[in-house]
C-alpha positions, -999 to 999 in steps of 0.1 A, spaced: -59 160 422 -87 137 420 -63 113 398 -38 114 426 -63 104 453 -78 76 429 -43 60 424 -38 61 463 -69 45 471 -64 19 444 -30 12 457 -42 9 492 -70 -13 482 -43 -38 465 -21 -36 494 -48 -47 518 -55 -75 495 -20 -89 494 -12 -84 532 -42 -103 536 -34 -129 516 2 -129 531 -7 -128 567 -39 -155 565 -34 -180 591 -55 -215 584 -75 -228 611 -53 -262 610 -16 -261 606 -11 -288 578 17 -309 579 12 -338 553 46 -352 559 36 -361 594 4 -379 587 -19 -349 589 -56 -358 590 -81 -328 579 -111 -320 598 -128 -311 568 -159 -333 558 -154 -350 524 -187 -366 513 -184 -401 495 -197 -405 460 -233 -421 461 -224 -448 436 -193 -461 415 -189 -487 388 -191 -514 416 -207 -500 447 -236 -479 457 -251 -463 487 -280 -482 501 -289 -458 527 -306 -432 505 -323 -414 532 -288 -415 552 -270 -400 524 -293 -375 512 -314 -364 539 -294 -372 575 -262 -367 555 -245 -395 572 -219 -399 543 -190 -380 554 -155 -391 562 -120 -376 567 -94 -370 538 -76 -404 545 -109 -426 549 -119 -409 517 -90 -421 496 -90 -455 516 -126 -461 505 -121 -451 466 -88 -472 464 -104 -503 483 -135 -500 459 -110 -500 430 -95 -533 444 -129 -550 448 -137 -541 412 -107 -565 401 -107 -593 427 -143 -596 438 -159 -581 406 -190 -603 411 -200 -584 439 -217 -549 440 -206 -534 474 -232 -517 493 -225 -489 517 -253 -482 545 -237 -449 561 -208 -431 573 -203 -398 595 -225 -366 598 -208 -332 599 -213 -298 615 -208 -268 593 -185 -291 570 -164 -300 597 -163 -330 624 -165 -331 661 -137 -357 664 -148 -364 703 -183 -375 689 -183 -409 672 -214 -401 650 -192 -370 639 -158 -384 639 -154 -389 600 -135 -422 606 -164 -448 602 -177 -466 572 -208 -490 574 -209 -516 548 -236 -541 541 -222 -576 545 -220 -594 508 -245 -620 504 -255 -650 481 -288 -662 469 -280 -697 461 -246 -695 445 -252 -658 432 -243 -631 448 -271 -608 459 -271 -575 438 -301 -555 451 -304 -567 486 -338 -558 501 -362 -535 484 -367 -515 515 -348 -510 546 -378 -524 566 -374 -557 550 -337 -557 560 -350 -560 598 -371 -592 589 -341 -612 582 -321 -631 609 -290 -653 603 -277 -681 622 -240 -688 632 -229 -702 598 -244 -672 577 -278 -687 567 -311 -669 568 -342 -686 583 -356 -695 552 -321 -705 538 -326 -686 507 -299 -661 516 -263 -666 531 -234 -645 543 -206 -646 514 -175 -648 541 -151 -653 514 -162 -620 500 -166 -602 531 -131 -612 543 -117 -603 509 -132 -569 511 -119 -563 545 -84 -571 533 -90 -546 505 -98 -517 528 -67 -528 549 -45 -526 520 -59 -493 507 -55 -478 542 -18 -487 545 -13 -467 513 -27 -436 528 -11 -436 559 -37 -452 582 -50 -484 592 -83 -501 605 -87 -498 642 -115 -521 643 -144 -542 627 -176 -547 643 -196 -578 629 -215 -606 646 -196 -624 670 -205 -657 658 -193 -648 622 -156 -643 631 -150 -680 632 -164 -682 597 -143 -654 582 -111 -672 598 -122 -705 581 -129 -686 547 -103 -688 518 -88 -654 527 -91 -662 566 -53 -671 570 -43 -638 558 -68 -621 581 -52 -638 610 -19 -629 599 -28 -590 595 -41 -589 631 -71 -570 622 -91 -563 653 -126 -578 657 -147 -563 685 -159 -594 706 -177 -582 731 -211 -573 717 -247 -570 732 -274 -591 721 -289 -560 701 -255 -551 688 -250 -590 675 -284 -588 658 -276 -554 643 -242 -565 627 -251 -596 612 -263 -580 577 -237 -551 583 -200 -546 595 -187 -516 607 -152 -503 598 -133 -477 622 -100 -460 610 -74 -449 632 
C-alpha cells in the first residue's frame, strides 16, 4: 500500500513539473524575426582588446553600464571593427543605461537601454591619447575651442577617428537590425567631423546630429559624444 501511495505521489510530482513547463507563459512574447528588442538588461564588458570603461564609478557603483540585446551586439561588433580600422586608438566608454531589477523602464531615458556615451578620441601632439585624465575631476578642467584644441593646445579632438568610430557603430547597428537615432556632440564640432577624412561618408549616411543644444550641453559634449539607438 505504501509503495502505491509513494508511486502515485511521485507521478503527481512529475506531472506538475511537466505541465508547469508546458504551460509557462513568458513575460514578453519573443518574435526575433520581427525585430524583437529584449527588455532584459545586458551589462557591457568592462574592458576588451581595444576599449575600456573610463567611468569606473558609473560601471561598478551606479551600474550605468547596461544596454538592450541589440545595442549589446552592436557595441561589441563596432569595437571589433575599430580594432582593425582605427587600431591606434583605445576607445573609452563613460556610461550606458541603468536598470531596475534586471529590466529596463523604456519610458525613462536613464533606464532605456539604448544609449552609450563614448569619450571623444583625442590626440596629444600627433599621438592618440591612451589614458585620458587621471581622475574624472581633471576632465572638467579642460575646455576645447571650435577646432577641437584645448586651451593649452596640448590636446586636440581627433575628428577623423571620431567620425570613423561613429561609422563603425552605424555599420554594426545595421547588422543587428537597428540604427543610430541621433548623436549628441558639441555643435561646433559637427562641421569639423564633416571636413574629416570620413566626413563625406557621414553626410551620405545622413546620421542625425542634434544641433540645438544648451550652453551646458555643448560644454558637456565636447569631450564626450552620446549615441542613441532606435
